[in-house]
ZASEDO-83402 format. One line per field, with one value per residue (C-alpha): x, y, z; residue number from 1; chain. Coordinates in nm, 4 decimals. Layout:
BEGIN
xx	(X,...)
yy	(Y,...)
zz	(Z,...)
nr	(NUM,...)
kette	(A,...)
***
This chain:
BEGIN
xx	(13.1298,12.7980,12.6082,12.2559,12.0294,11.6806,11.4118,11.1114,10.7919,10.5463,10.5015,10.6232,10.9025,11.2485,11.5327,11.8925,12.1803,12.5537,12.8181,13.0587,13.3544,13.3950,13.3088,13.3988,13.1592,13.0317,12.7367,12.5562,12.3290,12.0209,11.8793,11.5691,11.5592,11.2466,10.9234,10.7074,10.3392,10.1877,9.8510,9.9511,9.8819,10.2405,10.2815,10.6050,10.7347,11.1136,11.2930,11.6598,11.8846,12.2640,12.4220,12.7862,13.0513,13.2852,13.6351,13.9515,14.0783,14.3931,14.4944,14.1532,14.1285,13.7439,13.6303,13.2648,13.3015,13.1750,12.9584,12.5837,12.4102,12.2976,12.0745,12.1668,11.8875,11.9877,11.7102,11.6821,11.7277,11.6580,11.3696,11.1632,10.9643,10.6606,10.8551,11.1085,10.8403,10.6676,11.0022,11.0776,10.7323,10.7698,11.1085,10.9621,10.6764,10.9264,11.1413,10.8390,10.5678,10.4016,10.3167,10.2828,10.0458,10.0347,9.6997,9.5547,9.2630,9.2195,9.3982,9.5059,9.3758,9.6683,9.6210,9.8922,9.7754,9.7359,9.9277,9.8906,10.1144,9.9322,10.1325,9.9628,10.0111,9.7150,9.7361,9.4182,9.1798,9.0048,9.0431,8.7775,8.8886,9.1982,9.1937,9.2765,9.5275,9.6411,9.9022,9.8360,10.1129,10.1570,9.8067,9.9998,10.2382,10.5258,10.5250,10.7511,10.8873,10.5810,10.6133,10.9689,10.8990,10.6148,10.8454,11.1106,10.8509,10.7607,11.1292,11.1948,10.8932,10.9843,11.3457,11.2639,10.9937,11.2369,11.4957,11.2409,11.1990,10.9149,10.7664,10.7291,10.6164,10.3418,10.2240,10.2199,10.0286,9.7775,9.7128,9.6216,9.8358,9.7775,10.0388,9.9492,10.2744,10.1422,9.7830,9.8759,10.1221,10.0602,10.1551,10.4588,10.5908,10.5802,10.7643,11.0136,11.1190,11.2202,11.3896,11.4480,11.6489,11.4038,11.0624,10.8559,10.6194,10.3125,10.4402,10.2880,10.0694,9.7499,9.6133,9.6628,9.3215,9.4312,9.2371,9.3679,9.2629,9.2668,8.9646,8.8028,8.6240,8.2451,8.1807,7.9860,8.0581,7.8046,7.5542,7.5917,7.5779,7.2761,7.0922,7.1756,7.0316,6.7141,6.6221,6.4013,6.3927,6.7569,6.6935,6.6536,6.9986,7.2631,7.6261,7.8115,7.8045,7.6805,7.5706,7.7558,7.5379,7.3864,7.5343,7.8835,7.8457,7.7393,7.9761,7.9659,8.0842,8.4374,8.5838,8.9300,8.9501,9.2091,8.9663,8.6879,8.9280,9.0177,8.6561,8.5768,8.8787,8.7458,8.4056,8.5365,8.7825,8.6799,8.9671,9.0001,9.2991,9.4903,9.7365,9.7683,10.1333,10.2096,10.5042,10.5919,10.5540,10.6300,10.3060,10.0323,9.6757,9.3506,8.9765,8.7810,8.9740,8.6743,8.5417,8.1748,8.1025,8.3687,8.5978,8.9599,9.0583,8.8683,8.9090,8.6431,8.6664,8.4915,8.3192,8.6455,8.8691,9.0625,9.1469,9.2491,9.4834,9.6287,9.6858,9.8509,10.0720,10.1663,10.3280,10.4608,10.6220,10.8223,10.9294,11.2941,11.2546,10.9118,11.0034,11.3259,11.2636,11.5537,11.4378,11.3448,10.9903,10.9426,10.7665,10.5562,10.3740,10.5509,10.3912,10.6244,10.3977,10.1165,10.3421,10.3491,9.9807,9.6846,9.3208,9.3216,9.0478,9.2478,9.5330,9.3366,8.9986,8.9973,8.6514,8.6345,8.9388,9.0091,9.0336,8.6863,8.5362,8.6947,8.5579,8.2055,8.1497,8.3376,8.4584,8.8120,8.9962,9.2569,9.5151,9.7428,10.1208,10.3198,10.6586,10.9183,10.9663,11.0968,10.8356,11.1046,11.4123,11.7325,11.8038,12.0999,11.8527,11.6308,11.8331,11.8083,11.4444,11.3788,11.5577,11.3495,11.0234,11.0747,10.9655,10.6744,10.5510,10.5601,10.4106,10.1147,10.0366,10.0280,9.7519,9.5031,9.4971,9.3961,9.0382,8.7760,8.6934,8.4517,8.1962,7.8181,7.6456,7.2935,7.2256,7.0417,7.2548,7.5951,7.6163,7.7885,7.5577,7.6699,7.5897,7.5196,7.5595,7.8101,7.7309,7.9559,7.7799,7.8822,8.0579,7.8294,7.9788,7.8865,8.0510,7.9250,8.0161,8.1444,8.0446,8.1276,7.9913,8.3353,8.4011,8.6792,8.6194,8.9269,8.9154,9.1522,9.1932,8.8831,8.5471,8.2741,7.9084,7.8739,7.5474,7.5169,7.1946,7.0832,6.7648,6.5248,6.7132,6.6805,6.9755,7.2298,7.4566,7.7644,8.0468,8.3832,8.7145,8.9975,9.3412,9.6814,9.7963,9.8923,9.5946,9.2370,8.9638,8.7304,8.3652,8.1467,7.7664,7.4985,7.1666,6.8247,6.5911,6.2699,5.9743,5.8463,6.1929,6.2325,5.8839,5.9551,6.2717,6.1073,5.8101,6.0385,6.2151,5.8828,5.9655,5.7490,5.7011,5.8600,5.6510,5.8578,5.8045,5.4289,5.4063,5.6077,5.3874,5.0744,5.2091,5.2800,4.9341,4.7723,4.9882,4.8953,4.5312,4.5410,4.7007,4.4575,4.1610,4.2753,4.3164,3.9719,3.8030,3.9741,3.8382,3.4855,3.4894,3.6101,3.3263,3.0684,3.1947,3.1626,2.8107,2.7040,2.8274,2.6263)
yy	(12.1167,12.2896,12.4997,12.6403,12.6829,12.8223,12.6075,12.7056,12.8526,12.7009,12.3534,12.4193,12.6705,12.5043,12.6814,12.6559,12.6897,12.6488,12.5158,12.7859,12.5850,12.2825,11.9802,11.6099,11.3935,11.0409,11.1157,11.4406,11.4703,11.6928,11.7990,12.0244,12.2737,12.4906,12.4569,12.7233,12.7201,12.5661,12.4285,12.0688,11.9851,11.8780,11.6638,11.7890,11.6706,11.7215,11.6750,11.7665,11.6981,11.7440,11.8214,11.7485,11.6308,11.3365,11.4196,11.2991,11.0106,10.8571,10.6967,10.5450,10.7390,10.7534,10.3981,10.4951,10.6832,10.4071,10.4057,10.3985,10.0661,10.0040,9.7595,9.4732,9.5838,9.8237,10.0787,10.4522,10.5499,10.9279,11.1640,11.2125,11.5273,11.5117,11.5377,11.2773,11.0429,11.0479,10.9758,10.6831,10.5274,10.5679,10.3961,10.0976,10.0737,10.0794,9.8133,9.5851,9.6765,9.3336,9.3520,9.7231,10.0063,10.3680,10.5410,10.8433,10.8443,11.2220,11.5427,11.7366,12.0832,12.2407,11.9993,11.7403,11.3977,11.1142,10.8494,10.4751,10.1899,9.8722,9.5419,9.2334,8.9682,9.1269,9.4977,9.6949,9.4038,9.2481,8.8741,8.6375,8.5104,8.7343,8.9700,9.3433,9.4928,9.8544,10.0438,10.4174,10.6471,11.0188,11.0975,11.3347,11.4972,11.5368,11.1703,11.0775,10.7352,10.5517,10.7381,10.6179,10.2612,10.2330,10.3609,10.1111,9.8287,9.9109,9.8864,9.5711,9.3812,9.4626,9.3543,9.0379,8.9327,8.9564,8.7698,8.4868,8.5237,8.2744,8.4609,8.7819,8.5921,8.4292,8.7608,8.9187,8.6289,8.5762,8.9346,9.2643,9.5148,9.8895,10.1358,10.5012,10.6583,11.0119,11.0784,11.4353,11.5595,11.9201,11.8754,11.6732,11.9441,12.1943,11.9593,11.8560,12.2195,12.2498,11.9155,11.6688,11.9113,12.1987,12.0460,12.0790,11.8354,11.9817,12.1500,11.9613,11.7397,11.8916,11.9363,12.2678,12.3738,12.2883,11.9548,11.6608,11.3812,11.1124,11.2965,11.3769,11.0569,11.0248,10.9368,10.6128,10.4967,10.7415,10.6419,10.2769,10.3396,10.5718,10.3083,10.0415,10.2745,10.3671,10.0413,9.8135,9.5368,9.4251,9.2100,9.5311,9.6608,9.6628,9.5953,9.6629,9.8822,10.1844,10.4580,10.7951,11.0652,11.3018,11.6148,11.4694,11.4245,11.7824,12.0156,12.2511,11.9820,12.0426,11.7377,11.7496,11.6765,11.4091,11.2445,11.2401,11.0866,10.8005,10.7316,10.7006,10.4694,10.2483,10.2287,10.1385,9.8640,9.5777,9.5965,9.3218,9.4408,9.7699,9.9516,10.3210,10.4239,10.7040,10.8192,10.9685,10.6535,10.2784,10.0854,9.9219,10.0388,9.8681,9.9693,10.1140,10.4403,10.6195,10.5778,10.5170,10.7941,11.0449,10.9512,11.0629,10.6950,10.3693,10.0190,10.0066,9.6724,9.5676,9.2367,9.1205,9.2094,8.8813,8.9026,9.2728,9.1812,8.9102,9.1628,9.4123,9.1431,9.0174,9.3559,9.4480,9.1084,9.1042,9.4677,9.4716,9.7816,9.7134,9.3584,9.4698,9.4421,9.6731,9.9699,10.2918,10.4326,10.7154,10.9526,10.9260,10.6017,10.2718,10.0356,9.7493,9.6424,9.5983,9.3987,9.7072,9.6834,9.8688,9.9323,10.2805,10.4212,10.2898,10.5157,10.8331,10.9088,10.9680,11.0360,11.0103,10.7834,10.6007,10.2676,10.2913,10.4168,10.1382,9.8672,10.0141,10.1277,9.8623,9.4985,9.6133,9.5612,9.8321,9.9106,10.2019,10.1464,10.4072,10.3453,10.5490,10.7834,11.0507,11.1767,11.2941,11.0701,11.1752,11.0294,10.8339,10.6441,10.5206,10.2069,10.0732,10.1694,9.9610,9.6702,9.7212,9.7107,9.4932,9.1745,9.3342,9.4885,9.1469,8.9488,9.1909,9.1664,8.7899,8.8121,8.8973,8.5252,8.4173,8.3083,8.1977,8.2998,8.1788,8.2691,8.3066,8.1806,8.1340,7.7606,7.7519,7.9876,7.9648,8.3436,8.5214,8.7104,9.0555,9.2041,8.8662,8.8973,8.6626,8.6082,8.4297,8.2996,8.4690,8.7586,9.0530,9.2051,9.0832,9.1462,9.1302,8.9651,9.1887,9.2294,8.8716,8.7070,8.6520,8.7381,8.7247,8.6897,8.7388,8.4976,8.3313,7.9542,7.7719,7.6232,7.8580,7.8369,8.0634,8.1776,8.3454,8.5302,8.7535,8.9386,8.7030,8.3896,8.1294,8.1603,7.8817,7.7784,7.5571,7.4935,7.6203,7.5169,7.7726,7.6249,7.7705,7.7477,8.0425,7.9609,8.0517,7.7910,7.7757,7.8189,7.8501,7.8972,7.8201,7.9981,7.8979,8.1716,8.2216,8.1321,8.4907,8.6249,8.3518,8.4126,8.7887,8.7362,8.4960,8.7222,9.0144,8.8267,8.7079,8.3525,8.0446,7.9364,7.5880,7.3066,7.2866,7.6538,7.6205,7.3404,7.5375,7.8463,7.6340,7.4828,7.8267,7.9522,7.6530,7.7047,8.0740,7.9804,7.7352,7.9951,8.2702,8.0265,7.9118,8.2678,8.3625,8.0625,8.1564,8.5122,8.3845,8.1377,8.4165,8.6504,8.3709,8.3193,8.6865,8.7005,8.3967,8.5636,8.8831)
zz	(12.9172,13.0037,12.7525,12.7789,12.4775,12.4634,12.3015,12.0900,12.2353,11.9911,11.8412,11.4838,11.4839,11.5118,11.6922,11.5780,11.8188,11.7771,12.0187,12.1320,12.0143,11.7947,12.0017,11.9672,12.1639,12.1555,12.3783,12.4440,12.7368,12.6977,13.0331,13.0118,13.2916,13.2294,13.0307,12.8799,12.9678,12.6540,12.7610,12.7223,13.0852,13.1374,12.8262,12.6708,12.3332,12.3008,11.9740,11.9368,11.6493,11.6714,11.3347,11.2876,11.0485,11.0285,11.1445,10.9637,11.1788,11.0225,11.3544,11.4220,11.7479,11.7274,11.6536,11.6575,11.3319,11.1105,10.8115,10.8915,10.8645,10.5111,10.3149,10.0914,9.8544,9.5719,9.6091,9.5754,9.9352,9.9567,10.0178,9.6952,9.6338,9.4006,9.0805,9.1923,9.3160,8.9768,8.8082,9.0280,8.9776,8.6040,8.6173,8.8089,8.5528,8.2694,8.4331,8.5033,8.2467,8.2642,8.6319,8.7070,8.6184,8.7323,8.7724,8.9499,9.1894,9.1919,9.2778,9.5843,9.6566,9.4635,9.1725,9.2388,9.1234,9.3776,9.2014,9.2731,9.1626,9.0926,9.1078,8.9638,8.7040,8.5129,8.5853,8.5449,8.5887,8.8862,8.8651,9.0007,9.3459,9.3660,9.6672,9.6469,9.8860,9.9514,10.1325,10.2010,10.3092,10.3564,10.4915,10.7189,10.4831,10.7336,10.8306,10.5508,10.6223,10.4893,10.1571,10.1148,10.2336,9.9761,9.6982,9.8186,9.8086,9.4481,9.3464,9.5574,9.4217,9.0652,9.1141,9.3043,9.0568,8.7748,8.9836,9.0431,9.4195,9.4723,9.7651,9.5666,9.2487,9.4574,9.5969,9.2540,9.0940,9.3725,9.4880,9.3257,9.5173,9.5181,9.6572,9.7283,9.8479,9.9102,10.0066,10.1075,9.8514,9.9312,10.2971,10.2007,9.9722,10.2593,10.4966,10.2212,10.1569,10.5249,10.5289,10.8027,11.0219,11.0168,10.9596,11.2810,11.4489,11.2643,10.9504,10.6539,10.8705,10.7328,10.3858,10.2068,10.3483,10.6997,10.7281,10.9289,10.6943,10.9597,11.1214,10.7869,10.6931,10.7640,11.1309,11.0762,11.4335,11.5782,11.3046,11.4167,11.7911,11.7652,11.5679,11.8302,12.1020,11.9112,11.7417,11.9502,11.6918,11.6867,11.3734,11.1716,11.2656,10.9917,11.0892,10.7635,10.4560,10.6536,10.4105,10.4177,10.5710,10.3165,10.4734,10.4396,10.0623,9.9848,9.8123,10.1133,10.3528,10.4937,10.3229,10.1663,9.7940,9.8834,10.1262,9.8629,9.6195,9.8564,9.9413,9.5721,9.5312,9.8145,9.6608,9.3134,9.4104,9.6445,9.8840,10.1401,10.3489,10.3969,10.6167,10.6700,10.7331,10.9780,11.1872,11.5194,11.7333,11.7186,11.7389,11.5292,11.6066,11.5001,11.5054,11.6466,11.6685,11.8123,12.1621,12.1963,12.4564,12.3334,12.6221,12.5728,12.5570,12.6119,12.4678,12.1870,12.0031,11.6805,11.6255,11.4616,11.7588,11.7524,11.3864,11.4114,11.6943,11.4698,11.1887,11.4183,11.5649,11.2255,11.1478,11.4927,11.5738,11.2492,11.2714,11.3867,11.6062,11.7522,11.8429,12.0165,12.3869,12.4646,12.2577,12.4259,12.4162,12.1683,12.4043,12.7230,12.6255,12.6437,12.3907,12.4662,12.7551,12.4977,12.2611,12.0401,11.9354,12.0752,12.0093,11.8514,12.0848,12.3843,12.2826,12.2004,12.0553,11.6774,11.5276,11.1482,11.0966,10.7716,10.9613,11.1047,10.7858,10.5852,10.8212,10.8425,10.4831,10.2784,10.3110,10.3963,10.7172,10.7926,11.0604,11.1230,11.1426,11.3339,11.1754,11.3719,11.6558,11.4153,11.1660,10.9186,10.9594,10.7870,10.4479,10.5903,10.8124,10.5275,10.4384,10.7962,10.8168,10.5118,10.6733,10.9803,10.7897,10.4737,10.6350,10.8098,10.4736,10.3130,10.6017,10.6348,10.2643,10.2943,10.5589,10.2853,10.2050,10.5574,10.6153,10.3608,10.0038,9.7382,9.4737,9.5310,9.2213,9.0869,9.1039,8.7734,8.5562,8.7376,8.7101,8.9982,9.2395,9.3408,9.6855,9.8422,10.2196,10.3903,10.7509,10.9945,11.3097,11.6314,11.4474,11.4245,11.1074,10.7587,10.4219,10.0680,9.7400,9.4653,9.0929,8.9850,9.2956,9.4565,9.8239,10.0853,10.4558,10.6806,10.9722,11.2234,11.2149,11.3405,11.2392,11.1292,11.0243,10.7261,10.5526,10.2171,10.1304,9.8468,9.7489,9.5686,9.6745,9.9464,10.1930,10.2056,10.5021,10.5339,10.7749,10.6730,10.8365,10.8350,10.8619,10.9387,10.5758,10.3623,10.1313,10.2270,10.2574,9.9555,10.0547,9.7466,9.7569,9.4997,9.5816,9.4542,9.3330,9.5109,9.2786,9.2648,9.1669,8.9056,8.7665,8.7494,8.5430,8.3053,8.2383,8.1956,7.9115,7.7596,7.8305,7.9010,8.2581,8.3072,8.4607,8.7784,8.8467,8.7705,9.0243,9.2830,9.2386,9.2722,9.5968,9.7349,9.6420,9.8120,10.1232,10.1374,10.0851,10.3729,10.6042,10.5148,10.5425,10.8899,11.0042,10.8715,11.0437,11.3729,11.3422,11.2695,11.5615,11.7971,11.6753,11.7249,12.0823,12.1569,12.0077,12.2154,12.5416,12.4577)
nr	(1,2,3,4,5,6,7,8,9,10,11,12,13,14,15,16,17,18,19,20,21,22,23,24,25,26,27,28,29,30,31,32,33,34,35,36,37,38,39,40,41,42,43,44,45,46,47,48,49,50,51,52,53,54,55,56,57,58,59,60,61,62,63,64,65,66,67,68,69,70,71,72,73,74,75,76,77,78,79,80,81,82,83,84,85,86,87,88,89,90,91,92,93,94,95,96,97,98,99,100,101,102,103,104,105,106,107,108,109,110,111,112,113,114,115,116,117,118,119,120,121,122,123,124,125,126,127,128,129,130,131,132,133,134,135,136,137,138,139,140,141,142,143,144,145,146,147,148,149,150,151,152,153,154,155,156,157,158,159,160,161,162,163,164,165,166,167,168,169,170,171,172,173,174,175,176,177,178,179,180,181,182,183,184,185,186,187,188,189,190,191,192,193,194,195,196,197,198,199,200,201,202,203,204,205,206,207,208,209,210,211,212,213,214,215,216,217,218,219,220,221,222,223,224,225,226,227,228,229,230,231,232,233,234,235,236,237,238,239,240,241,242,243,244,245,246,247,248,249,250,251,252,253,254,255,256,257,258,259,260,261,262,263,264,265,266,267,268,269,270,271,272,273,274,275,276,277,278,279,280,281,282,283,284,285,286,287,288,289,290,291,292,293,294,295,296,297,298,299,300,301,302,303,304,305,306,307,308,309,310,311,312,313,314,315,316,317,318,319,320,321,322,323,324,325,326,327,328,329,330,331,332,333,334,335,336,337,338,339,340,341,342,343,344,345,346,347,348,349,350,351,352,353,354,355,356,357,358,359,360,361,362,363,364,365,366,367,368,369,370,371,372,373,374,375,376,377,378,379,380,381,382,383,384,385,386,387,388,389,390,391,392,393,394,395,396,397,398,399,400,401,402,403,404,405,406,407,408,409,410,411,412,413,414,415,416,417,418,419,420,421,422,423,424,425,426,427,428,429,430,431,432,433,434,435,436,437,438,439,440,441,442,443,444,445,446,447,448,449,450,451,452,453,454,455,456,457,458,459,460,461,462,463,464,465,466,467,468,469,470,471,472,473,474,475,476,477,478,479,480,481,482,483,484,485,486,487,488,489,490,491,492,493,494,495,496,497,498,499,500,501,502,503,504,505,506,507,508,509,510,511,512,513,514,515,516,517,518,519,520,521,522,523,524,525,526,527,528,529,530,531,532,533,534)
kette	(A,A,A,A,A,A,A,A,A,A,A,A,A,A,A,A,A,A,A,A,A,A,A,A,A,A,A,A,A,A,A,A,A,A,A,A,A,A,A,A,A,A,A,A,A,A,A,A,A,A,A,A,A,A,A,A,A,A,A,A,A,A,A,A,A,A,A,A,A,A,A,A,A,A,A,A,A,A,A,A,A,A,A,A,A,A,A,A,A,A,A,A,A,A,A,A,A,A,A,A,A,A,A,A,A,A,A,A,A,A,A,A,A,A,A,A,A,A,A,A,A,A,A,A,A,A,A,A,A,A,A,A,A,A,A,A,A,A,A,A,A,A,A,A,A,A,A,A,A,A,A,A,A,A,A,A,A,A,A,A,A,A,A,A,A,A,A,A,A,A,A,A,A,A,A,A,A,A,A,A,A,A,A,A,A,A,A,A,A,A,A,A,A,A,A,A,A,A,A,A,A,A,A,A,A,A,A,A,A,A,A,A,A,A,A,A,A,A,A,A,A,A,A,A,A,A,A,A,A,A,A,A,A,A,A,A,A,A,A,A,A,A,A,A,A,A,A,A,A,A,A,A,A,A,A,A,A,A,A,A,A,A,A,A,A,A,A,A,A,A,A,A,A,A,A,A,A,A,A,A,A,A,A,A,A,A,A,A,A,A,A,A,A,A,A,A,A,A,A,A,A,A,A,A,A,A,A,A,A,A,A,A,A,A,A,A,A,A,A,A,A,A,A,A,A,A,A,A,A,A,A,A,A,A,A,A,A,A,A,A,A,A,A,A,A,A,A,A,A,A,A,A,A,A,A,A,A,A,A,A,A,A,A,A,A,A,A,A,A,A,A,A,A,A,A,A,A,A,A,A,A,A,A,A,A,A,A,A,A,A,A,A,A,A,A,A,A,A,A,A,A,A,A,A,A,A,A,A,A,A,A,A,A,A,A,A,A,A,A,A,A,A,A,A,A,A,A,A,A,A,A,A,A,A,A,A,A,A,A,A,A,A,A,A,A,A,A,A,A,A,A,A,A,A,A,A,A,A,A,A,A,A,A,A,A,A,A,A,A,A,A,A,A,A,A,A,A,A,A,A,A,A,A,A,A,A,A,A,A,A,A,A,A,A,A,A,A,A,A,A,A,A,A,A,A,A,A,A,A,A,A,A,A,A,A,A,A,A,A,A,A,A,A,A,A,A,A,A,A,A,A,A,A,A)
***
C-alpha cells in the first residue's frame, strides 16, 4: 500500500497525518521523495512517529504484539512535569532522610526553582577527603531523558542503600553526590505540554528568554589562547582557574539566570567530576568543545586528553546501546567508528560550553553524554532506557575516585592550606586545594611527579603512584612557611620571635648582604676599568 504525506516546512512545527484506512503492519517503510529548501546545505533531519493501538489477538496471529521491555527496578517510569518532579524528590527524601537533602541553587527566568538532590552519608556538609560529584540534566529543556534518568537514579540509590547493596553503600559513604534533574525547567514545561508525539526538535530547547545555555557560559578558551599568543614569558601563563571576564558578570550581560545560578553553584562547591546529560544523539563528548581558530570542527584536546578519553569510554563502553556494534546511527554521523566517544570540538564548534568552563574555571572535569537518538522518547521507552544507562551512571560516578588525593597542611600548625596549587609534571593544567586543604587530582594509572605550592610557603614535591584500584592514591603534603611569612604572622599576633626563626632571618640577611656586596663590587670594578681606558 502506497500513501503520500506532506512533511513540515520548518524545524519545529509537527505535521499530523492519518492513514486512509486502518492498517496492520509490522514494518512501515518511509521513503522521502522531495525536500524543501531550508538552508541546511543538504543536511536533513527526519523524525517520524507512527501512533497506533494494540489489536485484540485471541489466536496469537500477530506474535510481535508483546509487552515492551521493562526493568526489574521498581521506579516511577513516566515523564514528570515540574510539580511532579518536586513531589518525587520529596518522596525520595522522606524515604531516605539520613542520606538525602533537597536544596535550590537559584531560579529560572519564570521563577521555577532549580532543585538539587544531594546524596551523602552526611548531607549538607563537605567532608575532608570526600570528593564532590554532580550530574546535570535538562540544560536543553526538550532533551528529557536525562531528567528522568536522574530522577530514576535518586530513587534507585535510596532503595539500594536501604537494601544494603554494597556498591551503592560505598558510593554514598565515600562520595558527596549532587543531582540537578532540570537546569532549564521553563523549556521543559513548554516541551512537556506538547508531549513526546508533538514536541519538535527545538521546542523547549532554549531558556524562556531564548538562550541556548550550552553556549552561554563565559568563553574562557579565547582568554587562554589569546594569553598564550601575547605572553612572551611562558612562565607567567596561568593554566587553570581562569577568571571570568568583567563584561560577562555585569547585569547587562546576556546571561541566563539559570546559567548564573549554575556558575555560583560551581564556585561554592568543590566539584571534582561531572557529566552534562543531553539527547538527540548517542555519543559521549569531552573537552574542549570549542575550536581554537573558530573552525566548524577540529580536534582540540586539553592537557588531560588521555583522562578525558578514559572518562568518556567509561560511560560509552558500559552503555547497552552505545556498545552495541549492530545499532544504527542516529543521524548522518556514525559514532561507532570512534567507539562512541569524540572530542567535542571535533564534532562541532561550541563556544561557551559548560564543559570547557568547568575545566578552565574550577577543578572539575566534565563530559557531555548524548543519551538517545530521540530527544523526547515515549514514556513506554523509559524502563528500557534506564536499563541501558543504569550501569553507565554508576560506573561514571565511581571514576571520581581515580587518581590521587590528599591534604596540603602547614608543617608547623597542621592546619589545612586553602588554594595550594597542585602541579603534575608533564600535564599543563594545575588544580587547587579547597578550604580545608584537601584536593583531588584525576589521573590515569601511572607514576607522577607532583608538586604542591602555596603563597608564603616553600614548595614540596613527591612521586605518587596511581594504581588500577577503585581507591585513589593518598598524596599528602606538609609545607614549610617562608621566614618572612612566618615572621609576618607572629608579629601580627604580637608574639615573640622564636630563636630558630631569628637564626633563619639572620642567615637570609647575611646571604642578601653578600649578594648585594658582590654586585656592588662588580659595578665598581667595571667603572674603574672604563675610567682607566679613558
